[in-house]
C-alpha positions in Angstrom: -24.9 110.5 15.6 -21.5 111.6 16.8 -23.2 114.8 18.3 -26.1 113.3 19.4 -23.9 110.8 21.9 -21.5 113.9 22.9 -24.7 115.1 24.4 -24.8 112.5 26.7 -22.1 113.5 28.8 -24.7 116.5 30.3 -25.1 114.0 33.5 -24.1 111.9 35.2 -25.6 108.9 33.5 -23.8 105.7 32.8 -23.3 105.6 28.6 -23.9 101.5 27.6 -22.8 101.2 23.5 -24.6 97.4 23.0 -25.1 95.5 20.1 -24.3 92.3 18.3 -20.5 92.0 17.3 -18.4 93.6 14.7 -21.5 96.3 14.6 -19.0 99.4 15.3 -19.5 99.8 19.3 -15.7 100.4 19.7 -15.6 102.2 16.8 -17.9 105.0 18.2 -16.3 104.8 21.6 -12.8 105.6 19.7 -14.8 108.5 18.3 -15.8 109.6 21.4 -12.5 109.4 23.0 -11.6 111.4 19.9 -13.5 114.5 21.2 -13.6 113.8 24.9 -10.4 115.1 27.3 -9.2 114.0 30.5 -10.3 110.4 29.9 -8.8 106.8 30.4 -9.2 103.5 28.3 -9.7 99.7 28.7 -9.9 96.5 26.7 -11.2 93.9 28.4 -10.7 91.6 25.2 -6.9 92.5 25.3 -5.6 88.7 25.8 -3.9 90.3 28.8 -6.5 90.8 31.0 -8.3 87.1 30.4 -8.3 86.4 33.9 -9.3 90.0 35.2 -12.0 89.7 37.9 -14.4 91.8 39.6 -11.5 92.3 42.8 -8.9 93.3 40.4 -10.2 96.6 40.2 -9.3 98.3 42.1 -5.6 98.0 41.2 -6.4 98.6 37.6 -7.7 101.9 38.3 -4.1 102.8 40.4 -2.9 101.7 37.1 -4.8 104.1 35.1 -3.9 107.0 37.3 -0.6 106.5 36.7 -0.6 105.6 33.1 -3.6 108.3 31.8 -3.4 111.2 34.9 -6.5 112.0 37.3 -9.5 111.1 34.8 -13.2 112.0 34.8 -14.1 109.7 32.4 -14.0 106.0 32.2 -13.7 104.4 28.7 -14.2 100.3 29.1 -14.5 98.0 26.4 -15.8 94.8 26.3 -16.5 94.9 29.6 -19.5 91.9 29.4 -16.1 89.8 29.9 -15.6 90.5 33.6 -18.3 89.0 35.9 -19.5 91.2 38.5 -17.9 94.7 36.5 -21.2 96.3 37.8 -20.3 97.4 41.1 -17.0 99.1 39.6 -18.9 101.0 37.4 -21.4 102.2 39.9 -18.4 103.0 42.5 -17.6 105.4 39.9 -20.7 106.8 39.1 -20.8 107.6 42.8 -17.8 109.4 43.0 -19.0 111.6 40.0 -16.9 110.1 37.2 -18.5 109.1 34.0 -18.4 106.1 32.6 -18.7 104.7 28.9 -18.7 100.9 28.4 -19.8 98.8 25.9 -20.3 95.2 25.6 -22.2 92.6 23.4 -23.8 89.4 24.6 -22.3 87.0 22.4 -19.5 84.5 24.9 
């Protein structure tokens, strides 16, 4: 499975790992990160991000660059917790960044 997922990095499409809660999305995400370089990661289930809003993404991006250095790949875990996240993800894609997101439809 992991080999197949890693092949998805060959183009500029956004990778979305979705499914029911506790089915292994975050574990698969961790396995992907172990096999890639030059990435940054955010888990939107972190309680410090409870009040995170779409307009905070640019500040977050600045922090990620500071923490990880310039990154070509962004990993966002449980991003469905941020309303209107799609606009930032699309901007990253337009900037030729690879974006991998996980999300479930459970609230």
